[in-house]
Backbone as CSV, one residue per row, in Angstrom:
resi,resn,N_x,N_y,N_z,CA_x,CA_y,CA_z,C_x,C_y,C_z
1,MET,0.855,-1.168,0.000,0.000,0.000,0.000,0.893,1.221,0.000
2,ASP,0.467,2.227,-0.703,1.249,3.447,-0.818,0.315,4.640,-0.676
3,THR,0.706,5.622,0.128,-0.134,6.800,0.299,-0.226,7.618,-0.980
4,GLY,0.540,7.253,-1.992,0.373,7.857,-3.308,-0.932,7.421,-3.964
5,GLY,-1.582,6.427,-3.395,-2.899,6.028,-3.853,-2.970,4.711,-4.577
6,PHE,-2.264,3.686,-4.070,-2.397,2.385,-4.727,-1.973,1.241,-3.817
7,VAL,-2.477,0.055,-4.167,-2.023,-1.215,-3.608,-1.257,-1.891,-4.735
8,LYS,-0.050,-2.363,-4.430,0.797,-2.947,-5.471,1.179,-4.375,-5.095
9,LEU,1.061,-5.263,-6.053,1.556,-6.632,-5.930,2.768,-6.718,-6.847
10,TRP,3.908,-7.074,-6.278,5.126,-7.052,-7.086,6.031,-8.221,-6.720
11,ARG,6.960,-8.462,-7.591,8.061,-9.389,-7.348,9.317,-8.697,-7.847
12,PRO,10.487,-9.163,-7.460,11.711,-8.501,-7.920,11.733,-8.356,-9.448
13,GLY,11.927,-7.132,-9.875,12.046,-6.855,-11.298,10.759,-6.516,-12.017
14,ARG,9.603,-6.635,-11.331,8.356,-6.413,-12.060,7.178,-6.158,-11.127
15,ASP,6.358,-5.187,-11.472,5.050,-5.034,-10.831,4.122,-6.051,-11.481
16,ILE,3.468,-6.856,-10.677,2.520,-7.828,-11.202,1.186,-7.156,-11.483
17,ALA,0.729,-6.325,-10.527,-0.531,-5.599,-10.698,-0.563,-4.424,-9.732
18,VAL,-1.275,-3.372,-10.130,-1.439,-2.181,-9.304,-2.923,-1.830,-9.277
19,TYR,-3.429,-1.538,-8.077,-4.829,-1.171,-7.904,-4.890,0.238,-7.317
20,PRO,-5.450,1.198,-8.041,-5.543,2.559,-7.515,-6.658,2.676,-6.471
21,THR,-6.339,3.285,-5.342,-7.322,3.494,-4.277,-6.806,4.579,-3.342
22,THR,-7.677,5.191,-2.606,-7.266,6.177,-1.622,-6.621,5.466,-0.436
23,VAL,-5.434,5.912,-0.057,-4.723,5.354,1.089,-4.423,6.514,2.029
24,LEU,-4.995,6.454,3.225,-4.840,7.539,4.188,-3.710,7.229,5.164
25,PRO,-2.765,8.149,5.335,-1.681,7.933,6.301,-2.247,7.729,7.707
26,GLY,-1.694,6.778,8.442,-2.098,6.539,9.814,-3.291,5.613,9.983
27,ARG,-4.010,5.322,8.922,-5.166,4.417,8.999,-4.684,2.978,8.857
28,ALA,-5.298,2.069,9.590,-4.969,0.647,9.480,-5.800,0.016,8.366
29,TYR,-5.177,-0.852,7.592,-5.844,-1.566,6.504,-5.644,-3.059,6.700
30,HIS,-6.582,-3.838,6.218,-6.476,-5.290,6.263,-6.285,-5.781,4.836
31,LEU,-5.175,-6.473,4.594,-4.904,-7.071,3.283,-4.844,-8.580,3.435
32,ARG,-5.423,-9.277,2.477,-5.306,-10.733,2.417,-4.827,-11.082,1.024
33,VAL,-3.800,-11.907,0.953,-3.271,-12.357,-0.335,-3.440,-13.867,-0.391
34,ARG,-4.063,-14.328,-1.455,-4.261,-15.753,-1.647,-3.511,-16.180,-2.894
35,ALA,-2.680,-17.201,-2.753,-1.928,-17.743,-3.880,-2.383,-19.171,-4.135
36,ASP,-2.881,-19.409,-5.332,-3.245,-20.746,-5.791,-2.407,-21.013,-7.032
37,GLY,-1.260,-21.668,-6.835,-0.338,-21.835,-7.953,0.080,-20.461,-8.437
38,PRO,0.007,-20.211,-9.742,0.427,-18.907,-10.266,-0.632,-17.810,-10.123
39,ARG,-1.845,-18.174,-9.681,-2.915,-17.178,-9.532,-2.802,-16.496,-8.173
40,LEU,-2.763,-15.176,-8.192,-2.602,-14.370,-6.988,-3.786,-13.428,-6.852
41,ARG,-4.428,-13.463,-5.689,-5.566,-12.583,-5.440,-5.304,-11.770,-4.174
42,VAL,-5.634,-10.478,-4.241,-5.452,-9.577,-3.110,-6.812,-9.000,-2.738
43,TYR,-7.148,-9.087,-1.454,-8.404,-8.574,-0.924,-8.096,-7.432,0.032
44,LEU,-8.878,-6.367,-0.033,-8.677,-5.191,0.804,-9.822,-5.049,1.803
45,ASP,-9.488,-4.824,3.063,-10.449,-4.565,4.135,-11.589,-5.581,4.190
46,ARG,-11.210,-6.838,4.130,-12.136,-7.979,4.263,-13.209,-8.037,3.176
47,GLY,-12.920,-7.444,2.045,-13.842,-7.494,0.914,-13.981,-8.913,0.380
48,ALA,-15.123,-9.211,-0.207,-15.388,-10.547,-0.750,-14.840,-10.723,-2.162
49,ILE,-14.606,-9.611,-2.853,-14.118,-9.644,-4.234,-12.691,-9.112,-4.244
50,PRO,-11.765,-9.826,-4.892,-10.382,-9.353,-4.897,-10.221,-8.045,-5.672
51,ILE,-9.372,-7.169,-5.140,-9.047,-5.934,-5.858,-7.991,-6.207,-6.922
52,ILE,-7.219,-7.259,-6.716,-6.232,-7.718,-7.699,-6.446,-9.209,-7.907
53,ASP,-6.521,-9.627,-9.161,-6.636,-11.036,-9.532,-5.706,-11.210,-10.717
54,ALA,-4.514,-11.719,-10.465,-3.472,-11.750,-11.486,-2.817,-13.126,-11.541
55,VAL,-2.119,-13.374,-12.622,-1.359,-14.605,-12.798,0.101,-14.231,-13.024
56,ASP,0.985,-14.895,-12.273,2.425,-14.705,-12.449,3.087,-16.066,-12.293
57,ALA,3.500,-16.643,-13.385,4.082,-17.987,-13.381,5.604,-17.956,-13.483
58,ALA,6.230,-16.863,-13.049,7.681,-16.737,-13.167,8.435,-17.751,-12.319
59,TYR,7.858,-18.152,-11.179,8.539,-19.077,-10.277,7.618,-20.253,-9.969
60,ALA,8.184,-21.455,-9.922,7.396,-22.643,-9.601,7.122,-22.745,-8.103
61,SER,7.968,-22.134,-7.283,7.779,-22.106,-5.830,8.476,-20.859,-5.307
62,GLY,8.288,-20.594,-4.025,8.906,-19.390,-3.495,8.811,-19.302,-1.997
63,LEU,9.083,-18.116,-1.488,9.070,-17.830,-0.067,8.067,-16.723,0.210
64,PHE,7.616,-16.631,1.455,6.714,-15.569,1.877,7.539,-14.424,2.439
65,GLY,7.114,-13.199,2.157,7.785,-12.046,2.737,6.874,-10.845,2.791
66,ALA,7.180,-9.936,3.672,6.482,-8.659,3.765,7.544,-7.577,3.690
67,ASN,7.238,-6.492,2.997,8.260,-5.497,2.702,7.734,-4.091,2.951
68,VAL,8.596,-3.226,3.449,8.319,-1.803,3.549,9.455,-1.103,2.826
69,PHE,9.118,-0.258,1.861,10.134,0.432,1.070,10.006,1.940,1.269
70,ASN,11.098,2.557,1.655,11.173,4.015,1.768,10.054,4.581,2.646
71,GLY,9.790,3.919,3.752,8.739,4.387,4.651,8.721,3.560,5.916
72,THR,7.632,3.617,6.635,7.469,2.834,7.852,6.198,2.006,7.727
73,GLY,6.142,0.957,8.480,4.953,0.104,8.463,4.904,-0.790,9.672
74,ALA,3.731,-1.227,10.015,3.533,-2.205,11.088,2.804,-3.389,10.478
75,ILE,3.341,-4.554,10.664,2.746,-5.783,10.119,2.395,-6.653,11.310
76,GLN,1.101,-6.929,11.475,0.630,-7.669,12.646,-0.318,-8.782,12.231
77,ASN,-0.484,-9.729,13.114,-1.473,-10.794,12.949,-1.341,-11.503,11.611
78,VAL,-0.145,-11.887,11.251,0.098,-12.588,9.997,-0.131,-14.080,10.216
79,SER,-0.884,-14.689,9.308,-1.051,-16.130,9.358,-0.864,-16.692,7.958
80,ILE,-0.206,-17.815,7.888,0.044,-18.499,6.621,-0.571,-19.878,6.737
81,THR,-1.511,-20.148,5.840,-2.177,-21.453,5.898,-2.052,-22.172,4.593
């Protein structure tokens, strides 16, 4: 999430998808990312419909990570199932 007004799903070297939305500094947001093979879905604030529904088959497997770039962030209540 970026206060410039978007949610971005990315991997090294490439933005997979960008969703424009209002992002208010200091407000807490809930993001859920679901990966089913190469299909990646991102849900915002417990919405039932993904804001991002993309396919990225660059890697057959990978690792989980959370990133903050050029800013600050708090990442809480993370669960991987």
